[in-house]
C-alpha positions in Angstrom: 12.0 -17.9 3.7 12.1 -19.8 0.4 14.3 -22.9 0.1 13.7 -25.3 -2.9 14.1 -28.9 -1.8 12.6 -28.5 1.7 13.7 -30.8 4.5 16.1 -30.2 7.3 17.5 -26.7 8.0 19.6 -24.9 10.6 18.9 -21.6 12.3 21.7 -19.6 13.9 20.8 -16.7 16.2 22.9 -14.3 18.0 22.9 -11.0 19.9 23.9 -8.2 17.5 26.3 -6.9 20.2 28.0 -10.4 20.6 28.0 -12.0 17.1 30.6 -14.6 18.1 28.2 -16.3 20.5 25.6 -18.1 18.5 22.8 -20.4 19.3 22.0 -23.1 16.7 18.7 -24.9 16.2 17.6 -27.6 13.8 14.2 -27.5 12.2 12.5 -29.3 9.3 10.3 -27.3 6.8 9.0 -30.5 5.2 7.9 -30.6 1.6 6.7 -27.1 0.7 6.3 -27.6 -3.1 2.6 -26.6 -2.9 3.7 -23.1 -1.6 6.6 -22.7 -4.1 9.0 -23.8 -1.3 8.2 -20.8 0.8 8.0 -21.4 4.6 7.2 -19.2 7.6 7.7 -20.1 11.3 7.2 -18.5 14.7 10.1 -18.2 17.1 10.4 -19.7 19.7 7.0 -21.6 19.3 7.9 -23.6 16.2 11.6 -24.2 16.9 12.3 -27.2 19.2 14.3 -26.1 22.2 14.4 -22.5 21.3 15.0 -19.9 24.0 12.7 -16.9 24.3 14.0 -13.5 23.0 14.7 -10.5 25.2 12.6 -7.3 24.5 14.1 -4.3 22.8 17.2 -6.2 21.7 18.9 -6.5 18.4 19.6 -9.9 17.0 21.2 -11.3 13.9 20.2 -14.6 12.2 21.3 -17.0 9.5 19.4 -19.9 7.9 21.1 -22.6 6.0 20.2 -26.0 4.7 21.5 -29.1 6.4 24.3 -29.4 3.9 25.5 -25.9 4.8 24.2 -24.0 1.8 23.1 -20.5 2.8 19.4 -19.7 2.4 19.4 -16.2 3.9 20.5 -14.0 6.7 19.3 -10.7 8.3 18.6 -8.9 11.5 15.8 -7.5 13.6 15.0 -5.8 16.9 12.4 -7.2 19.2 9.4 -5.2 20.4 9.0 -3.4 23.8 7.2 -5.8 26.1 5.7 -3.1 28.3 5.1 0.6 28.3 8.2 1.4 30.4 10.4 0.0 27.7 9.1 2.2 24.9 11.8 4.5 23.5 11.0 8.2 23.6 11.4 8.3 19.8 10.9 5.5 17.2 10.5 5.4 13.4 8.3 3.5 11.0 9.3 3.0 7.3 6.7 3.3 4.5 7.0 2.1 0.9 4.8 0.8 -2.0 4.8 -0.1 -5.7 7.8 -2.3 -6.4 8.0 -2.6 -10.2 11.7 -2.4 -11.3 11.5 -3.7 -14.9 11.6 -1.7 -18.2 9.7 -2.6 -21.4 12.4 -5.0 -22.4 12.1 -6.9 -19.1 15.4 -5.7 -17.7 15.7 -4.2 -14.2 16.3 -0.4 -14.6 19.2 1.2 -12.8 17.1 3.9 -11.2 15.0 1.3 -9.4 17.9 -0.7 -8.2 19.6 2.4 -6.9 16.4 3.4 -5.1 16.4 0.1 -3.2 19.9 1.0 -1.9 18.6 4.5 -1.1 15.7 3.0 0.9 18.0 0.8 3.0 20.4 3.7 3.7 17.6 6.2 4.6 15.9 3.7 6.9 19.1 2.7 8.6 20.0 6.3 9.3 16.5 6.9 10.7 16.7 3.7 12.8 13.5 2.3 11.3 12.0 -0.4 13.5 9.4 -1.7 11.1 8.3 -1.1 7.5 4.8 -0.9 6.3 4.7 -2.3 2.7 1.4 -0.6 1.7 0.6 -2.4 -1.5 1.7 -3.5 -5.0 4.8 -5.3 -3.8 4.3 -7.3 -7.0 3.1 -6.3 -10.5 1.5 -9.1 -12.5 0.6 -6.7 -15.3 3.3 -4.1 -15.7 5.2 -3.1 -17.7 2.6 -3.7 -20.3 5.0 -5.5 -22.6 5.7 -8.0 -19.7 2.2 -8.3 -18.5 0.8 -11.8 -17.8 -2.3 -10.6 -19.7 -0.3 -9.7 -22.8 -0.6 -12.7 -25.2 2.9 -12.4 -26.7 4.6 -12.3 -23.3 2.3 -14.9 -21.8 3.5 -17.4 -24.3 7.0 -17.2 -22.7 5.6 -18.4 -19.3 2.5 -20.3 -20.3 1.7 -23.9 -19.4 1.6 -26.2 -22.5 -1.6 -25.7 -24.6 -2.7 -22.4 -22.9 -3.1 -19.2 -24.9 -4.1 -16.9 -22.0 -4.0 -16.8 -18.2 -7.8 -17.1 -18.1 -7.6 -20.5 -19.8 -5.4 -21.9 -17.0 -6.5 -24.2 -14.2 -6.1 -23.0 -10.7 -2.8 -24.9 -10.2 -1.5 -23.6 -13.5 -2.4 -20.0 -12.8 -0.9 -20.4 -9.3 2.4 -21.6 -10.8 2.5 -18.6 -13.1 1.9 -16.1 -10.2 4.5 -17.9 -8.1 7.0 -17.6 -10.9 6.3 -13.9 -11.1 7.3 -13.6 -7.4 10.5 -15.4 -8.1 11.3 -13.1 -11.0 10.3 -9.8 -9.4 11.6 -10.5 -5.9 14.9 -12.2 -6.9 17.3 -9.2 -6.8 19.6 -9.2 -3.7 18.8 -5.5 -2.9 15.1 -6.3 -2.6 15.8 -9.4 -0.5 18.1 -7.4 1.8 15.3 -4.9 2.6 13.0 -7.8 3.4 15.6 -9.5 5.7 16.8 -6.4 7.5 13.6 -4.6 8.2 10.6 -6.4 9.8 7.8 -5.7 7.4 4.0 -5.8 7.2 2.5 -6.3 3.8 -0.9 -5.6 2.4 -2.8 -7.0 -0.7 -3.4 -4.4 -3.4 -4.6 -4.6 -7.0 -1.4 -5.4 -9.0 -0.7 -8.5 -7.1 -3.7 -9.8 -9.1 -4.5 -7.3 -11.9 -4.9 -3.6 -12.4 -7.9 -2.2 -10.4 -8.6 -5.7 -9.0 -12.1 -5.9 -7.6 -13.3 -2.6 -9.1 -14.0 -3.8 -12.7 -17.2 -5.9 -13.1 -15.3 -8.5 -15.2 -13.3 -9.5 -12.1 -16.4 -11.0 -10.6 -17.3 -13.2 -13.5 -17.0 -16.9 -13.3 -14.0 -17.2 -15.5 -12.0 -14.9 -13.2 -12.8 -16.7 -10.0 -10.0 -19.3 -10.2 -7.6 -16.6 -11.3 -8.4 -14.5 -8.3 -8.0 -17.5 -6.0 -4.6 -18.4 -7.6 -3.2 -14.9 -7.3 -4.4 -14.6 -3.7 -2.8 -18.0 -2.8 0.5 -16.8 -4.2 0.1 -13.7 -2.1 -0.4 -15.9 1.0 2.7 -17.9 0.1 5.0 -15.0 -0.3 3.5 -12.2 1.9 0.6 -12.9 4.2 2.3 -16.0 5.8 4.8 -13.6 7.3 2.2 -12.0 9.5 -0.3 -14.7 10.2 0.0 -18.5 10.4 -1.4 -20.5 7.5 -4.9 -21.9 8.2 -6.5 -24.7 6.2 -9.2 -23.3 4.0 -8.4 -19.7 4.7 -9.1 -17.5 1.7 -9.1 -14.0 3.2 -9.9 -11.3 4.0 -6.3 -10.3 4.8 -6.9 -7.7 7.5 -4.7 -8.0 10.6 -3.3 -6.1 13.5 0.3 -5.2 14.5 2.0 -3.2 17.3 5.2 -1.5 18.4 5.0 -1.5 22.1 2.2 1.0 23.1 1.6 2.0 19.4 -1.0 -0.1 17.6 -1.8 -0.7 13.9 -4.6 -2.2 11.8 -4.1 -3.3 8.2 -7.4 -3.1 6.3 -8.0 -5.4 3.3 -9.7 -3.3 0.7 -9.2 -5.7 -2.2 -10.3 -9.3 -1.6 -13.8 -8.3 -0.5 -14.3 -5.5 -3.0 -17.4 -5.9 -5.1 -18.1 -3.5 -8.0 -21.3 -2.6 -9.7 -22.2 -0.9 -13.0 -24.1 1.7 -11.0 -23.9 2.7 -7.3 -23.9 0.7 -4.0 -20.8 -1.3 -4.5 -18.6 -2.2 -1.5 -14.9 -2.1 -0.5 -15.0 -4.5 2.4 -17.6 -6.7 4.2 -19.5 -5.6 7.3 -17.6 -8.2 9.3 -14.3 -6.6 8.5 -15.6 -3.2 9.5 -16.9 -4.7 12.8 -13.4 -6.1 13.6 -11.9 -2.7 12.8 -14.4 -1.0 15.2 -13.6 -3.5 17.9 -9.9 -2.8 17.5 -10.4 1.0 17.7 -12.3 0.5 21.0 -9.6 -1.9 22.4 -6.8 0.6 21.7 -8.3 3.8 23.0 -5.3 4.3 25.3 -2.6 3.9 22.7 -0.8 7.2 22.0 -0.8 6.6 18.3 -2.7 4.4 15.9 -1.6 3.5 12.4 -4.4 2.5 10.0 -3.0 1.0 6.8 -5.2 1.3 3.7 -3.5 0.6 0.3 -5.6 3.2 -1.6 -5.5 6.7 0.1 -8.9 8.0 1.1 -7.8 11.6 0.5 -6.5 11.8 -3.0 -9.0 12.4 -5.8 -12.0 14.6 -5.1 -15.5 13.3 -5.7 -16.2 15.8 -8.6 -13.2 14.5 -10.5 -14.1 10.9 -10.1 -17.6 11.7 -11.4 -16.3 13.5 -14.4 -14.0 10.5 -15.1 -17.1 8.3 -15.8 -17.2 10.0 -19.3 -13.4 9.7 -20.1 -12.5 6.6 -22.0 -9.4 4.5 -21.2 -7.4 3.7 -18.1 -8.0 7.1 -16.4 -11.7 6.2 -16.1 -10.9 2.7 -14.6 -8.4 4.3 -12.2 -10.9 6.9 -11.1 -13.5 4.2 -10.5 -11.0 2.6 -8.1 -10.9 5.6 -5.8 -12.7 6.0 -2.5 -14.5 9.1 -3.7 -16.2 7.4 -6.6 -20.0 7.4 -6.0 -20.2 3.6 -5.9 -17.9 3.5 -2.8 -19.3 6.5 -1.0 -21.2 4.4 1.6 -18.1 2.3 2.7 -15.9 5.4 2.7 -18.3 7.2 5.0 -18.7 4.2 7.3 -14.9 3.9 7.7 -14.3 7.6 8.2 -17.2 8.1 10.6 -15.9 5.3 12.8 -12.5 7.0 12.9 -14.0 10.5 13.5 -16.3 9.3 16.3 -13.5 7.4 17.9 -11.3 10.5 17.8 -14.0 12.7 19.2 -14.0 10.6 22.3 -10.1 10.4 22.4 -8.9 13.7 21.1 -5.4 13.4 22.5 -4.7 10.2 20.5 -2.8 10.6 17.2 -4.3 8.6 14.2 -2.5 8.2 10.9 -3.8 6.5 7.7 -0.9 5.1 5.8 -1.2 4.4 2.0 0.6 3.9 -1.3 -0.8 3.1 -4.8 -1.0 6.6 -6.4 2.7 7.0 -7.5 3.3 10.2 -5.5 4.2 10.9 -1.9 2.5 13.4 0.4 1.3 14.1 3.9 -2.1 15.6 4.6 -4.4 16.4 7.5 -8.1 16.0 7.7 -9.6 18.4 10.2 -12.9 17.1 11.6 -15.6 19.6 12.8 -15.9 18.0 16.2 -15.9 19.4 19.7 -13.1 19.3 20.7 -11.5 19.8 17.3 -9.6 16.7 16.1 -7.5 15.8 13.1 -6.8 12.6 11.1 -3.4 12.4 9.3 -2.8 10.7 6.0 0.7 9.8 4.8 1.4 8.4 1.3 4.6 7.0 -0.1 4.6 5.7 -3.7 6.5 4.4 -5.5 9.8 2.7 -4.5 10.8 1.4 -8.0 7.8 1.8 -10.4 9.1 4.5 -12.7 6.5 6.7 -14.6 7.0 9.2 -17.4 7.7 12.8 -16.3 4.3 13.8 -17.6 2.5 11.1 -15.6 4.3 12.1 -12.5 3.6 15.8 -13.1 -0.2 15.1 -13.5 -0.3 12.7 -10.5 1.3 15.4 -8.3 -1.5 17.8 -9.0 -4.4 15.6 -8.1 -4.1 15.8 -4.3 -4.0 19.7 -4.6 -7.6 19.7 -5.8 -8.9 17.9 -2.7 -9.7 20.7 -0.2 -12.8 19.5 1.6 -15.0 16.5 1.9 -18.7 16.0 2.6 -21.1 13.1 3.1 -20.2 12.6 6.8 -23.6 12.8 8.4 -24.2 16.0 6.5 -21.1 17.8 7.7 -17.9 18.8 6.0 -14.2 18.1 6.8 -11.3 20.2 5.6 -8.3 18.6 3.9 -4.9 20.3 4.0 -1.5 19.3 2.6 1.0 19.7 5.4 3.9 22.1 5.1 3.3 25.4 6.8 4.0 28.5 4.5 2.8 28.2 0.9 6.3 27.8 -0.4 6.7 24.6 1.6 3.2 23.3 0.7 4.2 23.4 -2.9 7.1 21.0 -2.2 4.6 18.3 -2.1 3.1 16.1 -3.4 6.5 14.5 -4.3 6.8 13.1 -7.8 9.5 10.5 -8.7 10.6 7.4 -6.8 10.4 7.8 -3.0 10.2 6.1 0.4 8.9 7.5 3.6 9.3 7.5 7.4 6.9 8.3 10.2 8.9 9.5 13.3 7.0 9.3 16.6 8.0 11.3 19.6 6.3 10.4 22.9 5.8 12.8 25.7 3.9 10.8 28.4 0.7 9.6 26.7 0.9 12.2 23.9 2.5 11.5 20.5 4.0 14.0 18.1 4.5 13.0 14.4 7.0 13.9 11.8 6.6 12.7 8.2 9.5 12.5 5.8 9.9 11.5 2.2 13.3 10.5 0.7 14.4 10.1 -2.9 17.7 9.7 -4.7 20.3 12.5 -4.5 20.9 13.5 -8.1 24.4 14.8 -7.3 25.3 11.6 -5.5 23.6 8.6 -7.1 22.6 5.9 -4.6 22.5 8.3 -1.7 19.2 9.4 -0.1 18.0 13.0 -0.3 15.3 14.4 2.0 12.5 15.6 -0.3 9.9 16.6 2.2 9.6 17.0 6.0 6.5 18.0 7.8 8.0 18.9 11.1 6.5 17.5 14.3 2.7 17.8 14.3 
């Protein structure tokens, strides 16, 4: 929540089936000026006198100030508490890349309609949770509104500062917090946050394009800027999934669950270290150790969701190597991909962990969920293991960031070039776009604004998966249209 002024507030809570019977609790958020008046709390632990919630139950809530002014309202459904309470089917929403502004700084109608499309599609699919897989904030797009564009920066600059790099930590923090207020202020966006429990992830545009990949991001004059942008991320996003801890500065990996299903959100940004040559890193060894421990601890879960903002199966290695010699933003974007030679070692470490885990647990479904690349698609990586196993990848991008028709057309063709992958202990893995007959394969990747769902059907301890991508119906603006469906896998 965000409530300027802080102090005493009131929480009203009710069963969705009996809205007239409400419980009311008082709580004090204190002075939260340092976090831009954002506040997160755990129920019932942080609310005096609060009653525990019932599992698999829909609730409504309302938060207001002590003087009665509404702060916000929404709804949620609690998790299953044990395996017997798991529904036979459940659905997870997926979205990324929220950038609804045009070059003039006005919110474009296509993006606003897409927010309504997302809500309608997810409500019809009975989405339980949403994975926000990166770039929920753009600090640097559109280019005319970038915090790094001198003319625009003057409109938000602290007195006497000509660029963001000249700011102190507190000044830069205030600028990034202001960006959140601007980009997150529309009611349609706030409704999505309030009506669907969501799990965020840090990606590059919350700081700057290709954050962590470019060598300049590791120079001394960038250090305080990185710290300020990450602190703003903690205020507005990470505080929703983990309690604030004094001195905590990442990494921002964490776990989540939906009953028997388990998820791990990998942080591939805050620990990223680039190099002019090879042997850079995406995450520290400690984060990979935590991920390996989580895999072992969840070997009996029917389905695992591994959230990685940048999709591992997108751009083939040969294309990222060629991009070294292409000037401009394409080269920088190619350097940011998993298949670039400087990240080969970390890519192999992560994928080998997953492959080895699946070899020992072949009945378990594993899905990598990503955004970032401004197209949507579903793919399968077939490991050469005995017994044979497959890793699924699902990408939804973007929800409001509108590209030109040419950029979307080009982006759609990149995943079609990625047919196999090597460097995994000397063996190859085969990459397929899902879809069945060739005519259906060519329906994806999906260009244009989109959001996704992952439908899970449980049959005992075995899960089946159905991936869907939704866009706006051109004949009925504001209504969702099914753009792609994989069918149960």
